[in-house]
C-alpha positions in Angstrom: 143.3 63.2 170.9 139.9 61.6 171.1 139.2 58.8 173.6 138.8 55.4 171.9 135.2 54.2 172.1 135.4 50.7 173.6 131.6 50.5 173.7 131.4 50.6 169.9 134.5 48.4 169.6 132.8 45.8 171.8 129.9 45.8 169.4 132.2 45.0 166.5 134.1 42.4 168.5 130.7 40.8 169.4 129.8 40.6 165.7 133.2 39.1 164.9 132.9 36.6 167.8 129.5 35.4 166.8 130.5 35.0 163.2 133.6 33.0 164.3 131.4 30.9 166.6 129.1 30.2 163.6 132.2 29.2 161.5 133.2 26.5 163.9 129.7 25.2 164.3 129.5 25.1 160.5 132.9 23.4 160.2 131.6 20.4 162.1 128.2 20.5 160.2 129.7 20.6 156.7 132.0 17.7 157.4 129.0 15.7 158.6 126.9 16.7 155.6 129.5 15.6 153.1 130.2 12.4 155.0 126.5 11.6 155.3 126.0 12.3 151.6 129.0 10.2 150.3 130.2 7.9 153.1 133.7 8.8 151.9 136.5 10.2 154.0 138.1 11.3 150.7 135.1 13.5 150.0 135.5 15.1 153.4 139.2 15.6 152.7 138.2 17.4 149.5 136.5 20.1 151.7 139.8 20.9 153.3 141.5 21.3 150.0 139.1 23.9 148.6 140.2 26.7 150.9 143.9 26.5 150.2 143.3 26.2 146.4 141.0 29.2 146.5 143.7 31.2 148.4 146.3 30.4 145.8 143.9 31.4 143.0 142.7 34.6 144.6 145.9 35.9 146.2 147.4 37.0 142.9 144.6 39.6 142.3 142.6 40.1 145.5 145.1 42.4 147.3 145.1 45.0 144.5 141.4 45.0 144.2 141.0 45.4 148.0 143.4 48.3 148.0 141.4 50.1 145.3 137.9 49.5 146.7 136.0 50.6 149.8 137.0 48.0 152.5 133.7 48.3 154.3 131.7 47.6 151.1 133.9 44.6 150.4 133.2 43.3 153.9 129.5 43.8 153.6 129.2 42.2 150.1 131.4 39.3 151.0 129.5 38.6 154.2 126.2 38.7 152.3 127.6 36.3 149.7 128.9 34.0 152.4 125.5 34.0 154.3 123.7 33.2 151.1 126.2 30.5 150.0 126.1 28.8 153.4 122.3 29.0 153.6 122.0 27.3 150.2 124.2 24.3 151.1 121.5 22.2 152.7 119.5 22.5 149.5 122.2 21.3 147.2 121.8 17.6 146.4 125.1 17.0 144.8 128.6 16.9 146.2 129.8 18.8 143.1 127.4 21.6 143.8 128.5 21.7 147.4 132.1 21.9 146.4 131.3 24.7 143.9 129.4 26.6 146.7 132.3 26.1 149.1 134.7 27.4 146.4 132.6 30.6 146.0 132.3 31.0 149.8 136.1 30.6 150.0 136.6 33.3 147.4 134.3 35.6 149.5 136.3 34.7 152.6 139.6 35.4 150.8 138.4 38.9 150.0 136.8 39.5 153.4 139.8 38.6 155.6 142.4 41.1 154.3 139.7 43.8 153.8 138.6 43.3 157.4 142.2 43.4 158.7 142.9 46.6 156.9 139.6 48.2 157.9 140.1 47.4 161.6 143.7 48.6 161.5 142.4 52.0 160.2 139.6 52.0 162.7 141.5 51.2 165.8 144.1 53.8 166.9 147.7 52.6 167.4 147.6 53.0 171.2 144.5 50.8 171.4 145.5 48.1 168.9 147.3 45.8 171.3 144.3 45.6 173.6 141.8 45.3 170.7 143.9 42.5 169.0 144.2 40.7 172.3 140.5 40.7 172.8 139.9 39.7 169.2 142.3 36.8 169.6 140.5 35.8 172.8 137.2 35.8 171.0 138.6 33.7 168.2 140.1 31.2 170.6 136.9 31.0 172.6 134.9 30.3 169.4 137.4 27.6 168.5 136.7 25.9 171.9 133.0 26.5 172.3 131.8 26.3 168.7 132.2 22.5 168.2 130.6 21.9 171.6 127.6 24.0 170.6 127.5 22.1 167.3 127.3 18.9 169.2 124.4 20.2 171.3 122.6 21.5 168.2 122.9 18.1 166.6 121.3 16.5 169.6 118.3 18.9 169.7 118.1 19.8 166.0 119.6 18.8 162.7 122.8 19.5 160.9 121.0 21.9 158.6 120.1 24.0 161.7 123.8 24.4 162.4 124.4 25.5 158.8 121.5 28.0 159.0 122.9 29.4 162.3 126.2 30.1 160.6 124.4 31.9 157.8 122.7 34.0 160.4 126.0 34.7 162.1 127.2 36.4 159.0 124.0 38.6 159.0 124.7 39.4 162.7 128.2 40.4 161.8 126.9 42.6 159.1 124.7 44.4 161.6 127.8 45.1 163.8 129.3 47.2 160.9 126.7 49.8 161.6 128.5 50.7 164.8 131.6 51.4 162.7 129.9 54.3 160.9 129.2 55.9 164.2 132.6 55.0 165.5 134.4 56.7 162.6 132.4 59.9 163.1 132.9 59.9 166.9 
């Protein structure tokens, strides 16, 4: 049996962690963008409805599609779509366009998450999954704690748009971490 390559796994975990950190920075930023645009708490609440609605719509067909397609390709294409969608948000002048972009970003996320879970489950051998999942959970919890604090710091020294662009960049960084997976599978 081959030894599990934790060096390559750490590259993947770093990509996941930076992307999750970007997600929490973006979460604060998008709420502020919408509130600044509309002055309405109801419009901000609308942001929180988009994700669950998208999940309900996509869950009926996404699983079958993910099972039939290459998981890594789905992850790459959905990360590119999310990076592009997030990067466009500061340029959208209408709340309707922002909601539409968030709907498309949510569709990409609804495809990415199960594809990623399946891909990682195939990538990580059973005897290493407990440790890998523990570290992955630690990374996600750390991002939840640190992300909003970083967002606050970014708002002090930059703009809300800077935080949004950083999240788009985090998807690109996560994309680069998939390169280690090709090596990982061959090793």
